Rosetta silent file (secondary structure, phi, psi, omega in degrees, C-alpha in Angstrom):
SEQUENCE: MSTDQKEGQQCFGKKEDGPRPLPHARRGFVLRFSFRWYRAWHGFWKDDCIDRAGLLSYTTLFGLIPLAVLVFSMWNLVGFSVMHRTQVDRLILRSFVPQTGYTILHEVNLLAAKGAQLGLLGVIGLSLTAVFLLHAVERHLNAIWGVAPHCWWCRVLRYLAMLVVAPLSVALLLPLLGPLQPLLKYLGHIPVLPPFFSHILTFLVVTVMMLLLYKILPAAAPRWRDALLGGMTVAFLFELDKFGLSAYLRFSTFETVYGALGAFPVFLLWLYMAWASILFGAEMAEAGVYSDQNALNPAHKPAAPVKTDK
SCORE:     score description
SCORE:     0.000 S_00000001
   1 L     0.000  134.078 -176.958   60.398  -40.088   46.415 S_00000001
   2 L   -76.323  166.120  179.758   62.432  -41.430   43.529 S_00000001
   3 H   -66.082  -36.260  179.805   66.164  -40.945   43.059 S_00000001
   4 H   -65.456  -37.916  178.892   65.615  -38.702   40.006 S_00000001
   5 H   -67.280  -40.396  178.000   63.354  -36.352   42.007 S_00000001
   6 H   -62.795  -43.090  179.478   65.919  -36.061   44.827 S_00000001
   7 H   -65.460  -34.931  178.466   68.678  -35.260   42.344 S_00000001
   8 H   -65.875  -40.032  178.123   66.434  -32.645   40.693 S_00000001
   9 H   -67.459  -36.220  178.853   65.784  -30.887   44.004 S_00000001
  10 H   -67.374  -33.297 -177.552   69.495  -30.873   44.822 S_00000001
  11 H   -81.472  -41.761 -172.439   70.331  -29.304   41.449 S_00000001
  12 H  -110.005   -2.508 -179.735   67.524  -26.779   41.112 S_00000001
  13 L    86.288  172.386 -178.446   66.413  -26.259   44.697 S_00000001
  14 L   -72.160  137.992 -179.590   63.050  -26.855   46.297 S_00000001
  15 L   -72.837  134.324 -178.644   60.052  -26.088   44.130 S_00000001
  16 L   -84.628  141.696  179.714   58.002  -23.095   45.319 S_00000001
  17 L   -98.123   80.145  177.624   54.274  -23.518   45.926 S_00000001
  18 L   125.165 -177.639 -177.928   52.772  -20.306   44.504 S_00000001
  19 L   -68.778  149.399 -179.720   53.853  -16.858   43.247 S_00000001
  20 L   -74.930  128.261 -177.107   57.142  -15.440   44.363 S_00000001
  21 L   -72.926  163.164  176.429   56.647  -12.705   46.984 S_00000001
  22 L   -66.300  151.737  173.172   58.023   -9.191   46.669 S_00000001
  23 L   -57.774  153.719 -174.175   61.429   -8.514   48.191 S_00000001
  24 H   -61.140  -42.457 -177.667   61.256   -7.437   51.815 S_00000001
  25 H   -65.766  -43.768 -179.369   62.533   -3.893   51.194 S_00000001
  26 H   -67.515  -41.901  179.198   60.148   -3.236   48.300 S_00000001
  27 H   -63.382  -38.585  178.570   57.195   -4.743   50.153 S_00000001
  28 H   -66.773  -38.569  178.716   57.999   -2.624   53.206 S_00000001
  29 H   -66.089  -44.952  179.197   58.192    0.581   51.154 S_00000001
  30 H   -62.283  -40.716 -179.966   54.868   -0.088   49.424 S_00000001
  31 H   -65.026  -45.278 -178.398   53.258   -0.912   52.761 S_00000001
  32 H   -66.936  -41.996 -178.682   54.580    2.206   54.490 S_00000001
  33 H   -67.445  -41.882  178.207   53.684    4.528   51.610 S_00000001
  34 H   -65.257  -39.781  179.372   50.179    3.088   51.257 S_00000001
  35 H   -66.631  -37.036  179.197   49.653    3.296   54.989 S_00000001
  36 H   -65.076  -42.353  176.384   50.811    6.906   55.067 S_00000001
  37 H   -62.582  -39.414  177.757   48.298    7.881   52.383 S_00000001
  38 H   -63.733  -45.030 -179.615   45.616    6.017   54.290 S_00000001
  39 H   -64.803  -39.863  179.893   46.517    7.771   57.549 S_00000001
  40 H   -65.441  -44.572  179.753   46.612   11.183   55.845 S_00000001
  41 H   -67.266  -41.751  178.308   43.229   10.690   54.187 S_00000001
  42 H   -64.848  -44.311  179.148   41.706    9.247   57.358 S_00000001
  43 H   -68.010  -30.589  179.179   43.131   12.055   59.496 S_00000001
  44 H   -60.695  -40.176  178.828   41.978   14.691   57.009 S_00000001
  45 H   -84.476  -35.527 -179.491   38.354   13.734   57.630 S_00000001
  46 H   -66.561  -36.671 -179.449   38.742   12.800   61.285 S_00000001
  47 L   -86.885    8.991  178.200   40.324   16.177   62.136 S_00000001
  48 L    56.020   44.904 -178.410   37.573   18.092   60.265 S_00000001
  49 H   -67.527  -22.992  176.238   40.089   19.663   57.909 S_00000001
  50 H   -64.202  -46.425  177.762   37.285   20.656   55.533 S_00000001
  51 H   -67.952  -38.114  179.390   35.795   22.918   58.215 S_00000001
  52 H   -64.166  -37.028  178.046   39.235   24.122   59.270 S_00000001
  53 H   -63.861  -38.226  176.513   40.019   25.127   55.683 S_00000001
  54 H   -65.079  -42.360  178.384   36.864   27.259   55.603 S_00000001
  55 H   -63.738  -42.660  179.830   37.770   28.990   58.873 S_00000001
  56 H   -68.143  -29.510  178.063   41.305   29.690   57.677 S_00000001
  57 H   -64.982  -46.624  178.604   39.981   31.075   54.384 S_00000001
  58 H   -68.523  -36.516  176.790   37.898   33.726   56.134 S_00000001
  59 H   -64.139  -36.955  178.427   40.728   34.452   58.571 S_00000001
  60 H   -64.772  -35.424  178.416   43.077   34.947   55.620 S_00000001
  61 H   -60.907  -37.847  179.706   40.723   37.535   54.113 S_00000001
  62 H   -79.558  -30.337 -175.090   41.043   39.651   57.259 S_00000001
  63 H  -100.667   -3.162 -175.629   44.773   39.108   57.750 S_00000001
  64 H   -68.121  -48.647 -178.504   46.025   39.194   54.158 S_00000001
  65 H   -67.017  -46.718  175.214   46.290   42.967   53.785 S_00000001
  66 H   -58.088  -37.814  178.169   47.858   43.559   57.253 S_00000001
  67 H   -66.048  -41.226  177.580   50.356   40.803   56.522 S_00000001
  68 H   -65.553  -37.792  177.548   51.191   42.345   53.135 S_00000001
  69 H   -62.384  -42.569  179.556   51.557   45.777   54.766 S_00000001
  70 H   -63.533  -41.838  179.410   54.006   44.359   57.288 S_00000001
  71 H   -64.879  -43.273  178.671   56.056   42.692   54.551 S_00000001
  72 H   -63.362  -37.225  178.500   56.133   45.895   52.486 S_00000001
  73 H   -64.731  -40.628  177.250   57.244   47.859   55.547 S_00000001
  74 H   -63.880  -40.063  179.441   60.101   45.434   56.119 S_00000001
  75 H   -67.684  -38.465  176.385   61.136   45.738   52.487 S_00000001
  76 H   -65.698  -30.483 -179.073   61.073   49.536   52.641 S_00000001
  77 H   -65.985  -35.817 -178.651   63.220   49.360   55.755 S_00000001
  78 L   -99.737    6.762  177.972   66.040   47.571   53.927 S_00000001
  79 L    72.355   39.368  178.755   65.598   49.464   50.646 S_00000001
  80 L   -68.566  124.268 -173.603   64.087   46.613   48.613 S_00000001
  81 L   -72.407  159.711  178.814   63.826   47.877   45.037 S_00000001
  82 H   -66.730  -34.472 -179.797   60.605   48.010   43.029 S_00000001
  83 H   -63.765  -45.585  178.644   62.104   45.737   40.361 S_00000001
  84 H   -67.658  -34.048  177.635   62.834   42.981   42.867 S_00000001
  85 H   -65.180  -37.419  176.832   59.398   43.464   44.429 S_00000001
  86 H   -65.139  -37.868  177.391   57.839   42.929   40.998 S_00000001
  87 H   -63.974  -39.589  177.289   59.817   39.707   40.600 S_00000001
  88 H   -65.031  -41.438  178.091   58.497   38.463   43.941 S_00000001
  89 H   -59.850  -44.124  179.850   54.936   39.342   42.904 S_00000001
  90 H   -64.533  -39.458  179.708   55.301   37.369   39.678 S_00000001
  91 H   -65.637  -40.672  178.824   56.751   34.405   41.536 S_00000001
  92 H   -66.224  -43.942  179.775   53.891   34.428   44.053 S_00000001
  93 H   -62.537  -41.654 -178.375   51.272   34.744   41.330 S_00000001
  94 H   -71.872  -30.701 -173.762   52.802   31.913   39.310 S_00000001
  95 H   -88.346  -39.048 -168.493   53.281   29.651   42.337 S_00000001
  96 H  -115.049  -31.238 -167.328   50.176   30.147   44.452 S_00000001
  97 L  -111.674  131.251  173.187   47.435   32.066   42.671 S_00000001
  98 L   -70.902  172.111 -174.723   45.494   31.025   39.559 S_00000001
  99 H   -61.933  -30.147 -178.831   44.916   33.523   36.793 S_00000001
 100 H   -69.748  -17.555 -179.333   41.484   34.474   38.143 S_00000001
 101 H   -94.903    4.097 -178.833   43.034   35.780   41.352 S_00000001
 102 H   -63.229  -37.633 -178.600   45.399   38.261   39.702 S_00000001
 103 H   -63.304  -44.532  179.521   42.873   41.098   40.076 S_00000001
 104 H   -63.553  -45.097 -179.542   42.514   40.530   43.821 S_00000001
 105 H   -64.932  -33.113  177.342   46.283   40.302   44.338 S_00000001
 106 H   -64.677  -43.192  177.940   46.782   43.504   42.352 S_00000001
 107 H   -67.060  -37.615  177.570   44.370   45.372   44.634 S_00000001
 108 H   -62.609  -40.818  178.455   46.022   43.861   47.709 S_00000001
 109 H   -64.391  -39.069  178.276   49.411   45.113   46.509 S_00000001
 110 H   -64.780  -45.012  178.917   48.025   48.628   45.977 S_00000001
 111 H   -66.132  -38.926  179.567   46.491   48.737   49.461 S_00000001
 112 H   -67.176  -36.161  177.951   49.619   47.281   51.021 S_00000001
 113 H   -64.566  -37.437  176.253   51.806   49.869   49.274 S_00000001
 114 H   -70.811  -39.817 -179.602   49.661   52.648   50.754 S_00000001
 115 H   -69.175  -24.578  179.173   49.639   51.012   54.171 S_00000001
 116 L   -67.457  -12.914  178.085   53.412   50.678   54.151 S_00000001
 117 L   -87.800    3.485  178.966   53.569   54.486   54.490 S_00000001
 118 L   -69.921  164.867  178.094   51.978   54.329   57.948 S_00000001
 119 L   -79.646 -171.480 -176.456   53.877   55.263   61.055 S_00000001
 120 H   -65.358  -43.156 -179.111   55.286   52.982   63.700 S_00000001
 121 H   -65.043  -38.259  178.254   52.045   52.720   65.674 S_00000001
 122 H   -65.004  -40.268  178.604   50.067   51.872   62.549 S_00000001
 123 H   -66.350  -39.028  178.679   52.481   49.115   61.602 S_00000001
 124 H   -64.095  -41.611  178.689   52.328   47.696   65.134 S_00000001
 125 H   -63.033  -42.627  177.717   48.533   47.673   65.029 S_00000001
 126 H   -70.654  -28.006  178.444   48.466   45.856   61.709 S_00000001
 127 H   -65.366  -33.288  177.801   51.139   43.468   62.944 S_00000001
 128 H   -62.612  -39.058  177.142   48.774   42.285   65.667 S_00000001
 129 H   -64.811  -39.747  177.017   46.267   41.262   63.002 S_00000001
 130 H   -65.370  -35.964  177.227   48.992   39.357   61.163 S_00000001
 131 H   -65.269  -39.375  176.999   49.946   37.648   64.430 S_00000001
 132 H   -60.960  -36.977  177.291   46.330   36.559   64.914 S_00000001
 133 H   -64.556  -46.530  178.163   46.448   34.968   61.460 S_00000001
 134 H   -64.139  -36.233  178.252   49.600   33.024   62.312 S_00000001
 135 H   -63.904  -39.255  178.121   48.088   32.033   65.653 S_00000001
 136 H   -65.153  -42.455  178.636   45.039   30.612   63.869 S_00000001
 137 H   -64.060  -43.328  179.569   47.225   28.626   61.479 S_00000001
 138 H   -62.580  -40.332 -178.829   49.359   27.344   64.362 S_00000001
 139 H   -61.990  -42.090 -179.783   46.287   26.302   66.335 S_00000001
 140 H   -71.816  -36.413  176.919   44.946   24.194   63.479 S_00000001
 141 H   -67.217  -39.640  176.824   48.340   22.615   62.776 S_00000001
 142 H   -63.703  -35.138  177.515   48.761   21.752   66.460 S_00000001
 143 H   -66.119  -34.566  177.896   45.321   20.123   66.400 S_00000001
 144 H   -67.882  -43.239  178.869   46.418   17.931   63.491 S_00000001
 145 H   -78.159  -14.569 -179.766   49.567   16.818   65.317 S_00000001
 146 L    70.880   37.458 -179.675   47.662   16.501   68.599 S_00000001
 147 L  -125.147  162.647  177.663   50.116   18.649   70.580 S_00000001
 148 L  -128.946  135.568 -179.996   49.823   21.732   72.739 S_00000001
 149 L   -69.883  136.699  179.999   52.480   24.482   73.017 S_00000001
 150 L  -114.350   -7.640 -175.939   54.124   24.689   76.441 S_00000001
 151 L  -122.822  106.221 -174.390   56.654   27.469   75.819 S_00000001
 152 H   -69.670  -36.601 -177.724   55.098   30.880   75.169 S_00000001
 153 H   -74.735  -22.114  172.401   58.329   32.623   74.231 S_00000001
 154 H   -67.053  -35.407  177.096   59.070   29.857   71.702 S_00000001
 155 H   -66.083  -39.240  178.059   55.803   30.782   70.016 S_00000001
 156 H   -62.433  -41.720  178.646   56.888   34.430   69.935 S_00000001
 157 H   -64.518  -38.028  178.378   60.159   33.430   68.287 S_00000001
 158 H   -66.714  -39.920  177.691   58.307   31.374   65.687 S_00000001
 159 H   -63.904  -41.795  178.659   55.996   34.300   64.911 S_00000001
 160 H   -64.439  -37.050  178.724   58.978   36.628   64.548 S_00000001
 161 H   -64.069  -37.183 -179.236   60.669   34.127   62.250 S_00000001
 162 H   -77.248  -36.830 -173.009   57.610   34.034   60.005 S_00000001
 163 H   -91.496  -29.477 -172.981   56.844   37.781   60.047 S_00000001
 164 H  -112.130  -54.098 -173.682   60.282   39.383   60.191 S_00000001
 165 H   -66.203  -41.853 -177.641   63.052   36.970   59.250 S_00000001
 166 H   -63.206  -49.900  177.882   61.310   35.524   56.174 S_00000001
 167 H   -62.962  -40.057  179.493   60.597   38.890   54.412 S_00000001
 168 H   -66.502  -34.976  178.030   64.040   40.237   55.271 S_00000001
 169 H   -64.749  -40.854  177.182   65.676   37.055   53.971 S_00000001
 170 H   -63.221  -42.394 -178.282   63.868   37.438   50.649 S_00000001
 171 H   -66.775  -31.134 -178.043   64.897   41.094   50.446 S_00000001
 172 H   -87.696  -30.170 -176.224   68.540   40.297   51.151 S_00000001
 173 H   -87.937  -32.525 -176.011   68.902   37.140   49.054 S_00000001
 174 H   -62.553  -41.352  176.698   67.020   38.118   45.901 S_00000001
 175 H   -62.149  -24.335  178.580   69.512   40.856   44.849 S_00000001
 176 H   -69.680  -16.717  178.510   72.271   38.252   45.120 S_00000001
 177 H   -87.237    7.371 -179.582   70.599   36.376   42.249 S_00000001
 178 H   -56.712  -42.071  178.432   71.198   39.314   39.913 S_00000001
 179 H   -60.699  -18.430  179.907   74.067   37.591   38.045 S_00000001
 180 H   -83.891  -11.194 -177.755   71.621   34.811   37.093 S_00000001
 181 H   -61.748  -44.461  176.275   69.256   37.163   35.258 S_00000001
 182 H   -59.886  -35.331  178.395   71.218   37.104   31.950 S_00000001
 183 H   -65.557  -41.132  178.596   71.232   33.303   32.122 S_00000001
 184 H   -65.166  -37.671  176.904   67.461   33.217   32.595 S_00000001
 185 H   -65.805  -36.727  177.945   67.018   35.560   29.632 S_00000001
 186 H   -66.342  -39.616  178.128   69.217   33.290   27.551 S_00000001
 187 H   -67.060  -23.313 -179.827   67.143   30.260   28.540 S_00000001
 188 L   -66.965  -17.340  178.898   64.042   32.147   27.489 S_00000001
 189 L   -80.665  -11.271  177.950   65.052   31.782   23.835 S_00000001
 190 L   -83.389  122.423 -170.643   64.695   27.993   24.050 S_00000001
 191 L   -70.501  -24.070 -173.905   61.087   27.225   22.994 S_00000001
 192 L   -96.143  -30.533 -171.112   60.609   24.056   25.071 S_00000001
 193 H   -72.576  -41.747 -172.739   62.383   24.860   28.330 S_00000001
 194 H   -55.263  -48.863  178.444   60.550   27.931   29.756 S_00000001
 195 H   -61.685  -42.034  178.772   57.142   26.277   30.516 S_00000001
 196 H   -65.442  -43.115  178.635   58.831   23.207   31.952 S_00000001
 197 H   -63.574  -36.205  178.711   61.291   25.333   33.911 S_00000001
 198 H   -64.805  -42.430  179.018   58.420   27.436   35.253 S_00000001
 199 H   -66.547  -40.057  178.680   56.578   24.381   36.577 S_00000001
 200 H   -64.558  -43.509  179.348   59.734   23.020   38.179 S_00000001
 201 H   -63.951  -41.564  177.829   60.475   26.371   39.828 S_00000001
 202 H   -62.027  -44.005  179.629   56.903   26.648   41.092 S_00000001
 203 H   -61.698  -42.929 -179.041   57.037   23.144   42.537 S_00000001
 204 H   -67.528  -41.456 -179.249   60.335   23.849   44.310 S_00000001
 205 H   -62.991  -47.592 -179.913   59.182   27.198   45.733 S_00000001
 206 H   -64.632  -40.006  179.926   55.959   25.768   47.157 S_00000001
 207 H   -62.096  -45.688 -178.659   57.774   22.717   48.530 S_00000001
 208 H   -66.332  -42.164 -178.981   60.385   24.791   50.359 S_00000001
 209 H   -65.915  -40.730  177.948   57.835   27.225   51.789 S_00000001
 210 H   -71.135  -34.308  175.198   55.590   24.439   53.068 S_00000001
 211 H   -58.732  -47.188  179.133   58.613   22.587   54.440 S_00000001
 212 H   -67.265  -35.358  178.359   59.558   25.640   56.501 S_00000001
 213 H   -62.753  -45.593 -178.255   55.944   26.155   57.572 S_00000001
 214 H   -71.622  -26.042 -179.745   55.641   22.621   58.945 S_00000001
 215 H   -85.396  -31.634 -171.678   59.029   22.820   60.660 S_00000001
 216 H   -97.093  -48.603 -166.723   58.740   26.287   62.212 S_00000001
 217 L   -75.082  -50.715 -175.582   55.136   27.135   63.032 S_00000001
 218 L   -70.833  161.518  177.998   53.548   24.135   64.838 S_00000001
 219 L   -75.645  -16.233  177.063   54.560   23.069   68.329 S_00000001
 220 E   -73.354  164.143  179.778   55.326   19.584   67.020 S_00000001
 221 L  -123.825   75.530  179.696   58.788   18.643   65.802 S_00000001
 222 L   -69.545  155.084  175.946   58.332   16.608   62.607 S_00000001
 223 L   -69.411  156.157 -178.116   61.307   15.055   60.924 S_00000001
 224 H   -60.886  -39.425 -178.272   62.768   16.848   57.944 S_00000001
 225 H   -69.533  -32.890  176.551   61.817   14.050   55.565 S_00000001
 226 H   -69.272  -43.848  177.389   58.229   14.067   56.837 S_00000001
 227 H   -64.668  -36.021  177.809   57.961   17.837   56.425 S_00000001
 228 H   -65.444  -42.235  178.096   59.534   17.542   52.962 S_00000001
 229 H   -63.982  -39.272  175.964   56.993   14.919   51.917 S_00000001
 230 H   -63.399  -41.343  177.953   54.200   17.158   53.190 S_00000001
 231 H   -65.154  -40.257  177.663   55.579   20.106   51.223 S_00000001
 232 H   -66.011  -35.148  176.889   55.864   18.068   48.031 S_00000001
 233 H   -63.819  -43.348  179.093   52.284   16.894   48.507 S_00000001
 234 H   -64.066  -42.640  179.360   51.065   20.489   48.804 S_00000001
 235 H   -60.894  -40.376  177.920   53.020   21.533   45.701 S_00000001
 236 H   -67.562  -42.185 -179.912   51.442   18.698   43.718 S_00000001
 237 H   -68.101  -33.427  177.299   47.953   19.492   45.017 S_00000001
 238 H   -60.567  -42.778  178.671   48.390   23.191   44.204 S_00000001
 239 H   -63.922  -40.517  176.586   48.983   22.339   40.561 S_00000001
 240 H   -65.366  -38.772  179.797   45.880   20.146   40.547 S_00000001
 241 H   -63.805  -45.081 -179.634   43.869   22.891   42.256 S_00000001
 242 H   -64.669  -39.979  178.126   44.872   25.518   39.706 S_00000001
 243 H   -66.967  -44.241 -179.458   44.092   23.191   36.816 S_00000001
 244 H   -66.496  -39.735  179.310   40.758   22.123   38.317 S_00000001
 245 H   -67.480  -40.263  178.199   39.692   25.675   39.159 S_00000001
 246 H   -64.165  -40.611  178.096   40.560   26.926   35.684 S_00000001
 247 H   -66.987  -36.092 -179.898   38.599   24.073   34.100 S_00000001
 248 H   -68.739  -39.232 -176.842   35.628   24.735   36.385 S_00000001
 249 H   -70.556  -19.358  177.296   35.517   28.448   35.630 S_00000001
 250 H   -65.415  -28.129 -176.439   35.276   27.777   31.906 S_00000001
 251 L  -115.015   10.109 -178.486   31.770   26.389   32.432 S_00000001
 252 L   -93.327  173.932 -178.278   30.662   28.430   35.467 S_00000001
 253 L  -119.598   30.648 -178.774   28.419   31.506   35.637 S_00000001
 254 H   -60.664  -47.694 -177.764   30.398   33.589   38.133 S_00000001
 255 H   -67.181  -33.139  179.545   30.815   36.535   35.770 S_00000001
 256 H   -69.335  -40.399 -176.474   27.154   36.377   34.720 S_00000001
 257 H   -81.955  -47.370 -173.215   25.839   36.360   38.301 S_00000001
 258 H   -94.295  -18.779  179.861   28.405   38.536   40.099 S_00000001
 259 H    68.347 -129.058 -178.534   29.558   40.764   37.249 S_00000001
 260 H   -68.033  -20.550  179.806   32.612   42.826   38.172 S_00000001
 261 H   -87.577    8.244 -177.148   32.625   41.261   41.654 S_00000001
 262 H   -64.637  -23.613 -179.722   33.086   37.767   40.238 S_00000001
 263 H   -69.901  -26.652 -176.823   36.780   37.737   41.124 S_00000001
 264 H   -68.637  -53.042  177.721   36.018   37.897   44.860 S_00000001
 265 H   -63.763  -30.715  177.322   34.106   34.582   45.256 S_00000001
 266 H   -66.296  -42.643  178.257   36.587   32.914   42.918 S_00000001
 267 H   -65.326  -38.442  176.850   39.480   34.107   45.064 S_00000001
 268 H   -64.293  -40.069  176.346   37.661   32.927   48.202 S_00000001
 269 H   -63.439  -38.471  178.340   37.142   29.525   46.582 S_00000001
 270 H   -66.368  -40.250  176.497   40.840   29.398   45.742 S_00000001
 271 H   -59.795  -41.181  179.407   41.767   30.199   49.354 S_00000001
 272 H   -62.598  -45.303  179.563   39.540   27.359   50.500 S_00000001
 273 H   -66.704  -37.840 -179.349   41.167   24.895   48.101 S_00000001
 274 H   -66.091  -44.422 -179.679   44.660   26.114   49.012 S_00000001
 275 H   -68.778  -34.496  175.261   44.120   25.705   52.762 S_00000001
 276 H   -62.263  -39.219  177.580   42.583   22.272   52.238 S_00000001
 277 H   -66.825  -41.067  179.977   45.749   21.271   50.354 S_00000001
 278 H   -65.132  -41.172  178.871   47.996   22.704   53.085 S_00000001
 279 H   -67.860  -35.983  176.097   46.109   20.846   55.804 S_00000001
 280 H   -67.022  -37.511  174.451   46.300   17.599   53.834 S_00000001
 281 H   -62.277  -36.432  175.439   50.055   18.135   53.492 S_00000001
 282 H   -64.797  -37.341  176.589   50.194   18.547   57.271 S_00000001
 283 H   -65.217  -36.975  176.726   48.362   15.236   57.627 S_00000001
 284 H   -64.322  -41.111  177.990   50.964   13.618   55.364 S_00000001
 285 H   -69.397  -37.091 -178.723   53.753   14.994   57.536 S_00000001
 286 H   -68.735  -28.951 -179.670   51.931   14.004   60.734 S_00000001
 287 H   -64.304  -13.110  178.605   51.545   10.414   59.536 S_00000001
 288 H   -71.591  -13.020  178.856   55.299   10.036   59.997 S_00000001
 289 H   -72.944  -14.202  177.199   54.871    9.716   63.779 S_00000001
 290 L   -80.443  130.116 -179.796   53.582    6.181   63.190 S_00000001
 291 L   -77.234  162.312  179.888   56.373    3.664   63.334 S_00000001
 292 H   -64.157  -30.708 -179.470   56.853    1.033   60.667 S_00000001
 293 H   -69.240  -21.587 -178.482   55.942   -1.703   63.150 S_00000001
 294 H   -96.662   11.435 -178.752   52.507   -0.123   63.621 S_00000001
 295 L   -64.261  -29.025  178.413   51.684   -0.009   59.912 S_00000001
 296 L   -91.719    1.117  179.632   49.437   -3.026   60.319 S_00000001
 297 L  -129.360   78.075 -175.239   47.833   -1.598   63.466 S_00000001
 298 L   -63.696  -18.058 -178.130   46.327    1.803   62.547 S_00000001
 299 L   -72.622  -20.053 -177.893   44.610    2.098   65.925 S_00000001
 300 L   -91.599  121.765  179.129   47.954    2.589   67.683 S_00000001
 301 L  -127.254  114.681  175.693   49.292    6.137   67.510 S_00000001
 302 L   -72.901  163.290 -179.240   52.467    7.136   69.346 S_00000001
 303 L   -72.635  140.254  178.616   52.853   10.627   70.731 S_00000001
 304 L   -76.066  142.330  176.586   54.227   13.245   68.364 S_00000001
 305 L   -65.486  139.902 -175.780   57.531   14.874   69.356 S_00000001
 306 E  -114.789  141.446  176.223   57.046   18.357   70.803 S_00000001
 307 L   -68.975  142.214  178.175   59.412   21.315   70.582 S_00000001
 308 L  -123.358  175.470 -179.620   60.960   22.371   73.872 S_00000001
 309 L   -89.873    8.557 -179.414   62.891   25.376   75.103 S_00000001
 310 L   -86.607    0.000    0.000   66.115   23.385   75.440 S_00000001
């Protein structure tokens, strides 16, 4: 090596043979995120989530009205006003249900309002059906995480949290947002903000509800960031589902074949798509049990943390 070459290496450093690699932190993030999507997609098919979504769709048809009756009964117990109940209905319709399902949800609300006038024994009987629905959802989520519940009274507490605490929390917190109503009306005069604000609000509502579902209902104990990522995935998939279903119905023959009953198969199809999205979000949250060191070894799966009675 000549003297000029040695001096050049001392001044400019050693010449690299090839492209410069990504920084370690960026390369690790891309690897972990890509691996998580791979694990979620692989687990979605391995755990038969397509079949599970169909089972949960039919179970939801049987448990939807009893669950709505129980929620209405809780709201009547605390004096939840009709105006606030209408706001909740609009939020649910905008967040979860496409436009084709409005007819079904309207009939469900009418039946639930009549059922809320039942006595104590009637409410208890319908509550059992709602508990069966939650038990079915918990069973499928536990199968995704690969865990089994060991504490029966912990399951009872989780069911009570979903059936009692959640409706009462909505009934108690929503009136506190009354001072914000004039602000929302003022924002409604801005022509660009309302549609964007509506999408942001829908995304946040779905994310928070799925976050709580993944943290409370299954026997596993996912980390908050894993449950949050699963909830954000479901919120994103819900928007895609509503857009895809609306585009599909423009060219379908549901109304021609089914007539006035066309809303029922459409609503059933929406339930199927919604549960498939929720189960995929659970797979995204479950993929967090894999450590970063095992990202290159997908065959190795550590045990998921399980909730205990301590």
